[in-house]
C-alpha positions, 0 to 999 in steps of 0.5 A: 487373515492369513493365506491358509485361512483364506484358502480354507474358507474358499475351499469351504465355500466350494464345498457349500456349493457341492453340498447344495443350499441350506444343507451346505450351510449346516455342513459348513457350520459343523466342519470345525466341530467334527472328528479329526481329518488325519493326514500324513501326506500332502498333494502339491499341484502346479508346474514341474519346477514348483513341484520339484521345489516342494519335494526338495523342502520336504526331503528330510521327512519324505517316505516317498513321492509320486507324480500324477499328470493332469491338464486343465480345460477352461470354458467361459459361460454367460450368466443367465437370470431366472428367465434365461436372459443374459445378465448385463453389468455396465453394458457388458455381458456377465460371464464366469469361468468353468474349469475342468481338472482332467486326468486319464483313467489310468491315472485315476486308477493309480490314485485309487490304488494310492488312496488319495481319492475320497468320497462323501460318506453321506449327503448330510456330512462333509466327511469323506472316506477313501475309496478303491473303485469308481463305478463305470471307470472302464466304460466308454464315457468320461466320468465327472466328480460331484453331485449326480445332478450337476450339469456338465458341459465338458468340451475339448476343441469345441467338441462335447465329450459325453460324461457320466457321474462317477462319485460325489467326492474329490481328490484329497480332502478338499475340492480342487481350486480353492475359491474356484469351482473345478470339476474333476474329469476322468477321460480316455487317453485319446481325449486327454492327448487332444487337449491343447493345454500345458500338462501339469503335475500333482505330486503326492508327498508321503511323510516319513513320520508325523500325522496331522489334522486337516481340521486343525488350522495350526497343522495346515499353517505349518505346511503353508509356512514350509512351502511359502516360498514356492509359487504357483502351487495348490496344496491339498492333504491325504491320509495314505495307509501303507 
């Protein structure tokens, strides 16, 4: 199985979790049968050196590029059984990682303006649509993307950051992280600056010509092959109308 197929299945698995239970399984089955998901841009995430290499590779078919800054907060949690008891394996506590992809409210507004944030059309489908606004984005609390009933434990330097639900959606066509569940967080400048993690970049590369289909494995494979020599990046897709 090639890399792009593995990544796609991983992303679909994450979507299943976001969709929830049996309903999610049904949605995954219909993924390959639905209407095209057109894309005329890619979103490449990673360190600035890798991002610049990706831009260089696409320079002959680039209308424009735009960078967004982000940080990642990782937290380790203990796995609990139905009774709330910590699960053990080989005498050790079973743990898992929760990752938060954090951007500022100003960055989120830029992404909205650029048309790269998408929201699920309804609970019965994995299809999404571009949105131009997010409820409560100008409020005093941080926002999270995902199902409204998602439990969020977003902490910075040991201090809990109050969050409210933003949208049931994500940046690009797929949730971030591939096989890892990553919750997207929009926060204020001070909270963002206080995160003691390396700042990374997500770059929008808008094609000069050509439109492809996210649901077409060959189209995604062509992108994957083109960027195969660029290490430590994640690739997502966008359909930017301008």
